[in-house]
C-alpha positions in Angstrom: 144.7 371.4 25.4 145.6 369.2 22.3 144.7 365.5 22.5 147.5 363.0 23.2 147.5 359.3 24.1 147.9 358.4 27.8 151.4 357.3 28.5 152.2 353.7 29.6 153.8 353.1 33.0 157.0 351.2 33.5 156.3 348.7 36.3 160.0 347.8 36.5 160.3 351.1 38.4 159.9 350.3 42.1 157.6 353.2 42.9 155.1 352.1 40.2 155.4 348.4 41.0 154.8 349.0 44.7 151.7 351.1 44.0 150.2 348.4 41.9 151.0 345.7 44.4 149.3 347.7 47.1 146.2 348.1 44.8 146.1 344.4 44.2 146.0 343.8 48.0 143.4 346.5 48.5 141.1 345.1 45.7 141.5 341.6 47.0 140.2 342.7 50.4 137.0 343.8 48.6 136.2 340.5 47.0 132.8 339.1 47.5 130.7 342.3 47.5 127.3 342.5 45.8 126.9 345.1 43.1 123.4 346.5 42.3 121.7 347.5 39.1 121.5 351.2 38.5 118.3 352.5 36.9 117.0 356.1 36.8 119.5 357.2 39.4 118.6 354.4 41.9 120.5 351.4 43.0 118.5 348.1 42.7 119.6 344.8 44.3 117.7 341.9 42.8 116.9 338.5 44.1 119.2 336.9 41.5 123.0 337.4 41.4 125.8 336.1 39.3 129.2 335.2 40.6 132.2 336.8 38.9 135.2 334.6 39.4 139.0 334.8 38.9 139.9 332.8 35.8 143.4 332.2 37.2 141.8 330.7 40.4 138.2 329.9 39.6 137.4 329.1 43.2 137.9 332.7 44.0 134.9 335.0 43.8 135.5 338.5 42.7 132.0 339.7 43.4 128.3 339.0 43.1 126.4 341.1 40.5 122.7 341.6 40.6 120.9 340.4 37.5 118.3 342.3 35.6 115.0 340.7 34.3 112.7 341.9 31.6 110.8 344.2 33.9 114.1 346.0 34.7 114.8 346.5 31.0 111.4 348.2 30.7 112.2 350.4 33.7 115.6 351.3 32.3 114.2 352.2 28.9 111.6 354.4 30.5 114.2 356.1 32.7 116.5 356.6 29.6 113.6 358.0 27.6 112.7 360.5 30.4 116.3 361.6 30.7 116.7 362.0 26.9 114.3 364.9 26.8 116.8 367.1 28.8 120.1 365.4 28.1 119.6 365.7 24.3 119.2 369.5 24.8 122.5 370.0 26.5 125.4 371.2 24.3 128.1 369.0 22.9 130.6 371.0 25.0 128.7 370.5 28.2 128.5 366.8 27.6 132.2 366.7 26.7 133.2 368.1 30.0 131.7 365.0 31.8 134.1 362.9 29.7 137.1 365.0 30.6 136.2 364.8 34.3 135.7 361.0 34.0 139.1 360.7 32.4 140.6 362.6 35.4 138.9 360.2 37.9 140.1 357.1 36.0 143.6 358.5 35.9 143.6 358.9 39.6 142.2 355.4 40.2 144.4 353.7 37.6 146.2 351.2 39.8 142.9 350.1 41.4 141.1 349.7 38.1 144.0 347.7 36.7 143.9 345.4 39.8 140.2 344.7 39.2 140.7 343.6 35.7 143.9 341.7 36.5 141.8 339.5 38.8 138.5 339.5 36.9 139.7 339.3 33.3 143.1 337.6 33.6 145.2 340.5 32.2 148.8 340.9 33.2 150.2 344.2 34.2 151.0 345.6 30.8 147.7 344.5 29.3 145.8 346.0 32.2 147.8 349.2 31.9 147.0 349.4 28.2 143.3 348.8 28.8 142.9 351.6 31.3 145.0 353.9 29.1 142.7 353.2 26.2 139.6 354.1 28.3 141.2 357.4 29.2 142.1 358.0 25.5 138.5 357.4 24.4 137.2 359.9 27.0 139.7 362.6 26.1 139.5 362.0 22.3 135.7 361.8 22.0 135.3 364.8 24.2 137.3 366.9 21.7 135.6 365.4 18.7 132.2 366.1 20.1 133.0 369.8 20.6 133.9 369.9 16.9 130.8 368.0 15.9 128.7 370.5 17.9 129.8 373.2 15.5 127.7 371.6 12.7 128.7 371.1 9.1 129.8 374.0 6.8 127.6 374.0 3.7 127.9 375.6 0.3 126.7 379.2 0.5 123.5 380.1 -1.4 122.3 383.7 -2.1 119.3 384.8 0.0 119.3 381.9 2.3 120.9 380.7 5.6 121.6 377.0 5.4 122.9 375.0 8.3 123.4 371.3 9.1 123.5 370.2 12.7 123.8 366.8 14.4 121.0 365.5 16.7 121.2 362.5 19.0 119.2 359.3 18.1 117.6 358.5 21.4 117.9 355.5 23.7 120.7 353.1 22.9 121.6 349.6 24.1 125.4 349.2 24.6 126.7 345.6 24.8 130.5 345.6 25.4 132.7 342.5 25.6 134.7 341.0 28.5 138.1 341.1 26.9 138.6 344.9 27.1 136.4 345.3 30.2 137.1 349.0 30.7 138.4 350.3 27.4 135.7 349.1 25.0 133.0 349.5 27.5 134.0 353.1 28.1 134.5 353.9 24.4 131.2 352.5 23.2 129.2 354.0 26.1 130.6 357.5 26.1 130.5 357.9 22.3 126.7 357.5 22.7 126.5 359.7 25.7 128.6 362.6 24.5 126.5 362.9 21.3 123.3 363.4 23.5 121.9 359.9 23.6 120.9 358.0 26.8 122.2 354.4 27.4 121.2 351.1 28.7 124.4 349.3 29.5 124.5 345.5 29.5 128.0 344.3 30.2 129.4 340.8 29.6 128.6 338.5 32.5 132.3 337.7 32.6 133.4 341.3 33.5 130.4 342.8 35.2 132.4 343.9 38.3 134.6 346.0 36.2 131.5 347.5 34.5 130.1 348.2 37.9 133.2 350.2 38.8 132.8 352.2 35.6 129.2 353.0 36.6 130.5 354.1 40.0 132.9 356.5 38.3 130.0 358.0 36.2 128.0 358.5 39.4 131.1 360.1 41.0 131.1 362.8 38.3 127.4 363.3 38.8 126.1 362.2 35.4 122.4 363.0 35.5 120.0 360.3 36.6 118.7 358.1 33.8 121.4 359.1 31.3 123.2 355.8 32.0 121.4 352.8 33.2 123.2 349.6 34.3 121.4 346.3 33.6 123.7 343.3 33.8 121.8 340.1 33.3 121.4 336.8 31.5 121.7 337.3 27.8 119.1 334.5 27.1 116.5 336.4 29.1 117.1 340.0 28.5 119.3 340.2 25.3 116.7 339.8 22.6 114.1 341.6 24.7 116.3 344.7 25.0 117.5 344.7 21.3 113.9 344.3 20.0 112.4 346.9 22.4 110.4 349.4 20.4 111.9 352.3 22.3 115.5 351.3 21.7 116.8 353.3 18.8 120.3 351.8 18.3 122.5 349.0 19.5 126.3 349.2 19.9 127.8 345.7 20.2 131.2 344.2 20.4 131.6 340.4 20.6 131.4 337.2 18.6 130.3 337.0 15.0 127.4 334.6 16.0 126.0 337.0 18.6 126.5 340.0 16.4 124.6 338.5 13.5 121.8 337.5 15.8 121.6 341.0 17.2 121.6 342.5 13.7 118.8 340.2 12.6 116.7 340.8 15.8 117.2 344.6 15.6 116.0 344.8 12.0 112.7 343.1 12.7 110.3 346.0 13.3 108.4 345.8 16.6 104.9 347.0 17.0 104.9 350.7 17.7 108.5 351.2 16.5 109.0 354.5 14.8 112.4 354.1 13.2 114.8 351.8 11.5 117.2 350.7 14.2 120.9 351.3 13.8 123.4 348.6 14.7 127.1 349.4 15.3 129.0 346.1 15.6 132.5 344.8 15.9 132.6 341.0 15.6 136.0 339.6 15.7 138.6 338.4 13.3 141.0 335.7 12.0 144.0 338.0 11.7 147.3 337.2 10.2 150.9 338.3 9.5 152.4 337.8 6.1 156.2 337.4 5.9 158.1 337.5 2.7 161.7 336.3 1.9 163.2 339.8 2.2 161.8 340.5 5.7 163.7 341.0 8.9 163.0 337.6 10.2 163.9 338.4 13.8 161.5 341.3 13.9 158.8 339.3 12.2 159.1 336.4 14.6 158.9 338.7 17.6 155.8 340.4 16.2 154.1 337.0 15.4 154.6 335.8 19.0 153.4 339.1 20.5 150.3 339.3 18.3 149.4 335.6 18.9 150.0 335.2 22.6 149.6 338.6 24.3 146.5 338.3 26.6 146.3 334.6 25.7 145.2 335.5 22.1 141.9 336.8 23.5 141.9 339.9 21.3 139.8 340.3 18.1 143.0 341.7 16.6 145.2 338.8 17.7 147.5 337.4 15.0 146.3 333.8 15.0 147.8 333.1 11.5 151.3 333.4 10.3 151.8 333.1 6.5 155.4 332.6 5.6 157.3 332.5 2.3 159.0 329.2 1.7 162.5 330.6 1.5 162.4 331.8 5.1 159.8 329.4 6.4 162.0 327.1 8.5 164.0 329.9 10.0 160.9 331.9 11.0 159.1 328.9 12.5 162.2 328.0 14.5 162.5 331.6 15.9 158.7 331.8 16.6 158.8 328.5 18.5 162.0 329.6 20.5 160.4 332.9 21.5 157.1 331.4 22.5 158.7 328.6 24.4 160.1 331.0 27.0 156.8 332.7 27.7 155.8 332.1 31.4 152.3 330.8 32.0 150.9 331.8 35.3 148.8 334.1 37.4 148.2 337.6 36.0 148.5 339.1 39.5 152.1 337.9 39.4 152.5 339.4 36.0 153.0 336.2 34.1 153.4 336.7 30.3 150.5 334.3 29.6 147.6 334.0 31.9 144.3 332.0 31.8 141.6 332.0 29.2 138.5 333.6 30.5 136.2 330.8 31.6 135.3 327.1 31.4 133.4 327.5 28.1 136.4 329.2 26.5 138.8 326.6 27.9 136.6 323.8 26.3 136.5 325.7 23.0 140.3 326.3 22.8 141.2 322.8 23.8 138.8 321.4 21.2 140.5 323.5 18.5 143.9 322.2 19.7 142.6 318.6 19.1 141.4 319.7 15.6 144.8 321.3 14.9 146.5 318.0 15.8 144.6 316.4 12.9 145.1 319.2 10.5 148.7 320.3 11.0 152.0 319.6 12.8 152.1 320.5 16.4 155.5 322.2 17.2 154.8 323.7 20.6 152.3 323.3 23.5 149.1 321.5 23.0 148.5 321.0 26.7 146.1 322.6 29.1 145.1 322.4 32.8 141.9 323.7 34.4 142.3 322.3 37.9 143.0 325.7 39.5 142.6 328.2 36.6 141.8 328.0 32.9 145.4 327.7 31.7 146.3 326.7 28.1 150.0 326.5 27.0 151.0 328.7 24.0 150.3 326.3 21.1 151.8 326.4 17.6 150.9 324.4 14.6 153.1 324.4 11.5 152.4 323.3 7.9 148.7 324.3 8.1 146.7 324.3 4.9 145.0 327.6 3.9 141.5 326.0 4.2 142.2 324.2 7.6 139.7 325.1 10.3 142.6 326.5 12.5 143.3 328.9 9.6 139.7 329.8 9.1 137.8 329.9 12.4 138.3 332.3 15.3 139.6 330.4 18.3 140.2 333.3 20.7 142.9 331.6 22.6 146.7 331.1 22.6 146.8 329.0 19.4 148.8 330.0 16.3 148.6 328.3 12.9 151.5 328.7 10.4 151.1 328.3 6.7 153.8 328.1 4.0 153.4 329.9 0.7 155.5 330.0 -2.5 155.2 333.8 -3.3 154.2 337.1 -1.7 151.1 337.3 -3.8 150.0 333.8 -2.7 150.5 335.0 0.9 148.1 337.9 0.4 145.6 335.5 -1.2 145.8 333.2 1.8 145.4 336.1 4.1 142.2 337.2 2.3 140.8 333.7 2.3 138.6 334.1 5.4 135.2 335.6 6.1 136.8 338.1 8.4 138.7 341.3 7.7 139.9 343.0 10.9 143.7 343.3 11.2 146.7 342.2 9.3 150.4 342.8 9.0 153.1 342.5 6.4 156.8 342.1 6.8 158.9 342.9 3.7 161.7 345.2 2.7 160.2 345.7 -0.8 158.2 349.0 -1.3 156.3 347.5 -4.3 155.0 344.7 -2.1 153.9 347.1 0.7 151.9 349.0 -2.0 150.5 345.8 -3.3 149.3 344.9 0.2 148.0 348.4 0.7 145.7 347.8 -2.3 144.8 344.2 -2.0 144.8 343.1 1.7 141.2 343.1 2.8 141.2 344.3 6.4 140.2 347.4 8.3 143.6 347.8 10.1 146.8 347.0 8.2 150.3 347.3 9.7 153.6 347.3 7.9 156.7 345.8 9.6 155.0 345.6 13.0 152.6 343.4 14.9 148.8 343.5 14.1 147.7 344.3 17.6 147.9 347.5 19.7 145.9 350.2 17.9 145.9 353.6 19.5 142.9 355.9 19.8 143.2 358.7 17.3 146.2 357.2 15.6 144.9 353.9 14.3 141.1 354.0 14.1 139.9 350.5 14.7 137.2 348.4 12.9 137.0 345.7 10.2 135.4 344.5 7.0 133.1 341.6 6.1 132.2 339.4 9.1 134.4 341.5 11.4 131.6 344.0 11.7 130.3 347.3 10.4 133.7 348.9 10.2 132.7 351.7 12.5 136.1 353.1 13.2 136.4 353.4 17.0 138.9 356.0 18.0 138.3 358.2 14.9 136.4 361.5 14.4 134.0 359.7 12.2 132.9 357.2 15.0 130.6 359.7 16.7 128.6 360.0 13.4 127.2 356.5 14.2 125.3 358.0 17.1 123.7 361.1 15.5 121.4 362.1 12.7 122.0 365.2 10.6 119.3 367.9 10.3 119.4 370.6 7.6 117.6 373.9 8.3 117.1 376.5 5.7 115.9 380.1 6.3 115.0 382.2 3.3 115.5 386.0 3.7 
């Protein structure tokens, strides 16, 4: 069957809405459970657990997650190594079928999985729907891509010889996904490694470990062989470096902040005693994305896109459009429309499907509110600027106008509902302002001029560029995702090329 993206669900339809509301009640009744580690096919409950809380109501405990220590990392690496000897010898097609089966299970459990992340990660209904859809897409897409990869590479014929190139797995990998796409990115990064024949140690974010435990439950449900996937949530300060530097870990797949990503890269490339390879690091590390609007643009469409890109999921996406760069001829009009559209966004509980929910935790709340205070010194506050963490970690959509290109709110990733707007005198200046960051993940351009679209195509430095639409919402297989510079290694998730990050090519020649 050809690949296609999983369709979204309209929760305005009573049948779908009622099903999700029932799932929210069902999941709430399961709050407070303890989730074990999973190593070598065995569940392990440790003496230390971490509370996962609802960011919209931080007194509410979603679950308690057992925490791994360094000895558990050793056990997980050993189990993964043992499983690798047999898992690596299965065919690409056999491994792909596990992914197809997992996609079917997630499809059946969609409302439940949405409910878990609505509570644990603060996603509203549409964002949770998109997250689960993307997880299904990764499974279905990578399964098909793996089958093709298993056919090997066609080489130039040579008389008197048989020459073939095949792709072999690397070994044991550490997968470290983020909290903001708690099922989608976790699924994509994990199964890309598994379907190519590697075994995995999965260390989820402490902020979304219950959702990760549910993913592990699904992989157990489809009877993934013991040791192929090992689940080791735990404190990064204790097990992070230990796992990354472990001599038997062959690669690290990471999604998260620039600071953590650079530290992982540095740690991974210090050779440990007994290490037999150069470790491979696949990293996606965030962005400071922006939308450029020229004087010919459809200002209504541009304003809608700016608001959607800046404030969907509270701006907690690495692709979020936290900068708007507007030509002076339409600047006042666009700013007025952006403010008007953002002003009506409802802030509230994700379970009630508010347009804007909480930021993820106390640390994030402190960081975002700190940047709001910085913004008040650097630019003109035109909306929001207030926050309240008494019940949940809620920050009002905040907009700063008249920001300078080198302002901190134009340069640094805030990861919250904060938008900086900058005025430029020409389209070319707008592109220069866009490029004036250390990041290069997503960007968008609104113009009616073909020549300007082509100029942006050549000169805008970002891994994902969108014309006359928002800079968020990439689809697996359609817009392969990954960025330049400090946004990461530009490993295009959701592309056929992505699986090449987890294999090594071997050429075999037989002379007749």
